[in-house]
Steps between C-alpha positions, in 0.01 A plus 500: 500500500617851420338841495678636196162604362461746790671838521829451687605860556341719764175668397526865389186648343670830411735306275211456254369857520626828350801634687347841584235333718768402750567869558160542660532428872149368556502286187842356585418415863171339393679282247772408749230377739346299218841351423515349849155345466577365153819341634308337786241363259778361280651316795157359593455373145842332508424341836166363380663371182761315709226304675402337169823299502596258775871585471435866591180483706503615863162579655339322203641166617194466725280492189724247326496270803124532534453424130716185519357375828820554695502613863573870535807511721625854543767382742700371203707737290401591144759271344369189676137582426580556132677165485194321638270675253721421201532137601121466530448663159724236339288202606446394137870499424663171395733396780847487347836529671523858376161579653599342833810721502274798438278403795799453728647839417174676575606453863878531467642847552784480246331255255774237536280208600452207263380141480689187397288231334553124548234343274610143574444562872188718460683757708576872497774660703401857585823696534450804723767761579552528872326790679342641180149351513233768534211269597570129544142415594366660182762317293391169653136574419577589138706186442219291648262654247708464185735203536323176400405267784728217381808725517672539834743774590746595767658830594873554493644825639826619352739790540710636216826682556725665246846542644854492368756263642867586479755224550875553516818367645874555531757235413827527692817342369797408715813286483630295793876437525612231746870526596618187675790500747822333387563212741793350313793671675758422779655728762875442536703645792865568424747515792440523876187662613506767768257534787343838514313623804154593408353546848565513881360244742466605868560228760363507856499269805204472734573421873207389712548563880224328695363664817599364848172402656654396844653823614 
């Protein structure tokens, strides 16, 4: 829905009248007052026009819900109520995998939910992004309406993360040199060896004199 057919710029009646009329104070102020009312009427028309389309309706959602036999729940936000209305309006749609994905994403904030089909098992895996479901109860109700009775399904919550991993390392190079001692040698002493004093030893004598106990 778009309102391209409606004037987009702000209303100015004097724009369509001879220039000299704007020089008259009373005529100009009267037209300025009319400009405000014309602008208000234009906004009312746009608002009413928005109610004709579910994707843009606000206060008109009550009428859509009443028309389709849905409970009027004003505690829900507009996005959730629109999703319920759209899902009810598609009750004649052939249930394909693409349509199931459409139903799922009516209640997924970022539209990243999807279904995986296992025909041989008569099973659907409903893949739901974690913490992005706007109304799980409504999603359950819609799937109960549209998915055939012989098809079972289970919910799988997932979390996607886009990160970069950097891996690196440092290779060190070294060389070990082992120098062994040479044990194949003899010490020969030529001539007479001399004694050299390298320290002083103190000698002492201890004399023990016992006490005379009889005197």
